[in-house]
FIMI-652178 format. One record per residue (C-alpha): residue in three letters; x, z negated, y negated. Coordinates in steps of 0.1 Angstrom, whole numbers, plus 5000, padded with zeros to 4 digits. Layout:
NODE  residu     X     Z     Y
NODE     Ala     X     Z     Y
...
***
This chain:
NODE  residu     X     Z     Y
NODE     Met  2411  6043  4050
NODE     Ser  2428  6061  4078
NODE     Thr  2405  6048  4106
NODE     Ser  2385  6079  4115
NODE     Pro  2406  6107  4130
NODE     Pro  2390  6135  4151
NODE     Ala  2369  6121  4179
NODE     Thr  2396  6131  4205
NODE     Thr  2422  6108  4189
NODE     Val  2428  6073  4202
NODE     Met  2452  6051  4185
NODE     Glu  2470  6020  4199
NODE     Ala  2477  5989  4178
NODE     Arg  2511  5975  4169
NODE     Thr  2517  5938  4174
NODE     Val  2507  5919  4143
NODE     Ser  2505  5883  4133
NODE     Ile  2472  5870  4118
NODE     Pro  2476  5849  4087
NODE     Thr  2456  5817  4082
NODE     Ala  2440  5823  4048
NODE     Asp  2422  5851  4030
NODE     Arg  2436  5843  3996
NODE     Pro  2462  5818  3984
NODE     Gly  2445  5784  3986
NODE     Asp  2417  5795  4009
NODE     Ala  2413  5775  4041
NODE     Gly  2414  5789  4076
NODE     Ala  2400  5824  4072
NODE     Val  2411  5835  4107
NODE     Pro  2389  5856  4130
NODE     Pro  2363  5833  4144
NODE     Pro  2364  5823  4181
NODE     Thr  2340  5840  4204
NODE     Gly  2305  5827  4199
NODE     Val  2311  5811  4165
NODE     Glu  2294  5825  4135
NODE     Ser  2315  5831  4104
NODE     Pro  2299  5836  4070
NODE     His  2329  5854  4055
NODE     Pro  2318  5888  4042
NODE     Leu  2350  5906  4055
NODE     Asp  2343  5896  4091
NODE     Asn  2314  5921  4092
NODE     Pro  2320  5942  4060
NODE     Val  2296  5970  4067
NODE     Leu  2267  5946  4072
NODE     Ala  2277  5925  4042
NODE     Ser  2279  5957  4021
NODE     Leu  2245  5971  4032
NODE     Thr  2228  5937  4028
NODE     Gly  2246  5931  3995
NODE     Pro  2258  5954  3967
NODE     His  2250  5985  3988
NODE     Thr  2214  5975  3997
NODE     Arg  2201  6006  3980
NODE     Phe  2217  6028  4006
NODE     Gly  2205  6008  4036
NODE     Glu  2183  6024  4063
NODE     Arg  2170  5996  4085
NODE     Arg  2154  5989  4118
NODE     Gly  2151  5952  4127
NODE     Asp  2184  5936  4120
NODE     Val  2204  5969  4122
NODE     Val  2212  5988  4091
NODE     Arg  2232  6020  4084
NODE     Tyr  2242  6043  4056
NODE     Pro  2226  6077  4052
NODE     Thr  2245  6101  4073
NODE     Asp  2257  6122  4043
NODE     Val  2271  6090  4027
NODE     Ser  2289  6073  4055
NODE     Pro  2289  6073  4093
NODE     Phe  2289  6035  4096
NODE     Leu  2261  6016  4112
NODE     Ala  2261  5978  4112
NODE     Leu  2249  5954  4139
NODE     Pro  2246  5916  4137
NODE     Val  2278  5896  4146
NODE     Arg  2264  5890  4181
NODE     Pro  2241  5919  4188
NODE     Thr  2213  5914  4213
NODE     Asp  2199  5941  4237
NODE     Gln  2171  5946  4211
NODE     Asp  2196  5952  4184
NODE     Trp  2212  5979  4204
NODE     Arg  2178  5995  4211
NODE     Asp  2171  5994  4174
NODE     Ala  2204  6010  4167
NODE     Ala  2196  6038  4191
NODE     Ala  2162  6043  4175
NODE     Leu  2176  6042  4140
NODE     Ala  2204  6067  4146
NODE     Gly  2185  6090  4170
NODE     Pro  2192  6102  4206
NODE     Gly  2227  6118  4209
NODE     Ala  2238  6108  4174
NODE     Leu  2275  6099  4168
NODE     Val  2279  6067  4148
NODE     Ser  2308  6046  4136
NODE     Leu  2310  6008  4143
NODE     Ala  2334  5983  4128
NODE     Gly  2344  5951  4146
NODE     Val  2325  5959  4178
NODE     Glu  2347  5956  4209
NODE     Ala  2324  5977  4232
NODE     Pro  2289  5991  4233
NODE     Pro  2266  5984  4262
NODE     Arg  2264  6006  4292
NODE     Gly  2252  6042  4285
NODE     Trp  2268  6045  4251
NODE     Asp  2298  6068  4253
NODE     Val  2329  6058  4233
NODE     Glu  2343  6090  4218
NODE     Ala  2370  6074  4197
NODE     Arg  2386  6039  4196
NODE     Ile  2409  6030  4168
NODE     Ala  2428  5997  4166
NODE     Gly  2426  5988  4129
NODE     Val  2439  5963  4105
NODE     Gln  2423  5947  4075
NODE     Leu  2444  5939  4045
NODE     Val  2435  5918  4014
NODE     Asp  2449  5916  3979
NODE     Asp  2476  5889  3978
NODE     Gly  2493  5895  3944
NODE     Leu  2487  5933  3939
NODE     Asp  2502  5945  3907
NODE     Glu  2472  5966  3895
NODE     Ala  2475  5989  3865
NODE     Pro  2454  6017  3849
NODE     Asp  2469  6052  3851
NODE     Asp  2465  6077  3822
NODE     Gly  2473  6105  3846
NODE     Ala  2444  6097  3870
NODE     Val  2410  6112  3862
NODE     Arg  2375  6098  3872
NODE     Leu  2361  6122  3898
NODE     Thr  2324  6132  3897
NODE     Ala  2299  6151  3918
NODE     Ala  2313  6183  3904
NODE     Asp  2346  6175  3921
NODE     Val  2331  6169  3956
NODE     Pro  2340  6204  3970
NODE     Glu  2376  6198  3961
NODE     Met  2375  6162  3974
NODE     Leu  2360  6174  4007
NODE     Ala  2387  6201  4010
NODE     Leu  2415  6176  4003
NODE     Thr  2402  6150  4028
NODE     Glu  2398  6178  4054
NODE     Arg  2435  6187  4050
NODE     Thr  2448  6151  4049
NODE     Lys  2424  6132  4072
NODE     Pro  2423  6098  4055
NODE     Gly  2390  6089  4072
NODE     Pro  2354  6100  4067
NODE     Phe  2345  6115  4034
NODE     Leu  2311  6131  4032
NODE     Pro  2291  6150  4005
NODE     Arg  2276  6118  3990
NODE     Thr  2305  6093  3997
NODE     Ile  2314  6095  3961
NODE     Glu  2282  6075  3953
NODE     Leu  2297  6044  3969
NODE     Gly  2320  6037  3940
NODE     Ala  2346  6050  3916
NODE     Tyr  2370  6077  3928
NODE     Leu  2401  6087  3909
NODE     Gly  2422  6118  3913
NODE     Ile  2455  6134  3902
NODE     Arg  2457  6171  3895
NODE     Arg  2486  6195  3894
NODE     Asp  2481  6228  3876
NODE     Gly  2443  6221  3877
NODE     Arg  2442  6215  3915
NODE     Leu  2433  6181  3930
NODE     Val  2463  6170  3950
NODE     Ala  2457  6132  3954
NODE     Met  2428  6108  3954
NODE     Ala  2416  6073  3962
NODE     Gly  2384  6054  3956
NODE     Glu  2359  6026  3965
NODE     Arg  2339  6024  3997
NODE     Leu  2326  5992  4013
NODE     Arg  2313  5965  3988
NODE     Pro  2309  5931  4005
NODE     Pro  2299  5905  3979
NODE     Gly  2330  5897  3958
NODE     Trp  2351  5924  3974
NODE     Thr  2356  5962  3972
NODE     Glu  2374  5983  3998
NODE     Ile  2399  6009  3986
NODE     Ser  2396  6040  4007
NODE     Ala  2402  6077  4010
NODE     Val  2438  6073  3999
NODE     Cys  2453  6108  4004
NODE     Thr  2479  6132  3990
NODE     Asp  2483  6169  3997
NODE     Ala  2513  6175  4018
NODE     Ala  2531  6195  3991
NODE     His  2529  6166  3967
NODE     Gln  2539  6136  3989
NODE     Arg  2568  6113  3982
NODE     Gln  2560  6113  3945
NODE     Gly  2544  6079  3943
NODE     Leu  2509  6094  3937
NODE     Ala  2492  6071  3964
NODE     Thr  2508  6041  3948
NODE     Arg  2496  6050  3914
NODE     Leu  2461  6056  3926
NODE     Val  2458  6024  3946
NODE     Arg  2470  6004  3917
NODE     Ala  2445  6022  3893
NODE     Val  2415  6018  3916
NODE     Ala  2425  5981  3921
NODE     Asp  2426  5977  3883
NODE     Gly  2389  5988  3881
NODE     Ile  2379  5964  3909
NODE     Arg  2397  5935  3894
NODE     Arg  2382  5942  3859
NODE     Arg  2347  5935  3873
NODE     Gly  2358  5903  3889
NODE     Glu  2361  5915  3925
NODE     Thr  2390  5915  3950
NODE     Pro  2404  5947  3966
NODE     Phe  2409  5950  4003
NODE     Met  2417  5979  4026
NODE     His  2415  5991  4062
NODE     Ala  2441  6012  4080
NODE     Ala  2448  6023  4116
NODE     Ala  2472  5998  4131
NODE     Ser  2494  6027  4143
NODE     Asn  2498  6039  4107
NODE     Thr  2528  6017  4101
NODE     Asn  2541  6037  4071
NODE     Ala  2508  6032  4052
NODE     Ile  2507  5995  4061
NODE     Arg  2543  5990  4049
NODE     Leu  2533  6007  4016
NODE     Tyr  2502  5986  4011
NODE     Glu  2521  5954  4019
NODE     Ala  2548  5963  3994
NODE     Leu  2521  5968  3968
NODE     Gly  2508  5933  3974
NODE     Phe  2483  5935  4002
NODE     Arg  2485  5911  4032
NODE     Leu  2472  5914  4067
NODE     Arg  2441  5894  4072
NODE     Arg  2430  5904  4107
NODE     Thr  2430  5931  4133
NODE     Thr  2397  5949  4139
NODE     Pro  2385  5977  4162
NODE     Phe  2367  6008  4150
NODE     Leu  2346  6029  4174
NODE     Ala  2329  6062  4173
NODE     Val  2300  6060  4198
NODE     Arg  2274  6084  4210
NODE     Val  2238  6072  4213
NODE     Pro  2224  6077  4247
NODE     Asp  2197  6104  4250
NODE     Asp  2174  6080  4269
NODE     Leu  2179  6047  4252
NODE     Thr  2156  6045  4223
NODE     Ser  2129  6019  4215
NODE     Glu  2094  6027  4204
***
């Protein structure tokens, strides 16, 4: 997902129209109005992942949970966080820590917002998935190359243990990793396709399309549904994903926030 540029980057959203269903036949899966709880796992996908299929990764304090910092920068709060939730988040992350939040409009006073990205969430709506004989399953031995590729291409956060979140596939040219994509968030019944990136020298060859379809094939085979996030300003990527069979579900903000040095709970 291209939702985590360097902290100095701030992206503006394009104008988008929100559909009225998650999947064909689903009823009214629109963003809930303010103050109304929604049980849909994609409305708070980080929390749904860490209290569901990714429970083993969860580091918790009260109702706040996060991934280990070498796996993912995301921290999850309840849908309507209280003052105590924010104190627990501060204590869990530690004074001065930088954390990523999904779906939070603004932190309380004292928390510095270092990056704000207008994002979109897209869901499978007829994706033509297919395995790819040219794509190889990446392993821990490939992590140095994966880190180097994501550093060059900036698809979003990829850390030394991010590969543990799911299956990652790559394409090599002359033995060198030039494109990759994989699985990140896992709300119940869903899997996010993320870290879609291609080295600049190998773009416009359809490698991203091949990898997205191949990762989606693995997701579908275990009975789950693919979804994605992208920066709303990344219109080229959004057009590609929509052409592949993804449909816009909702807009959502992504924040990188700094924990205050003096706001921790005992």
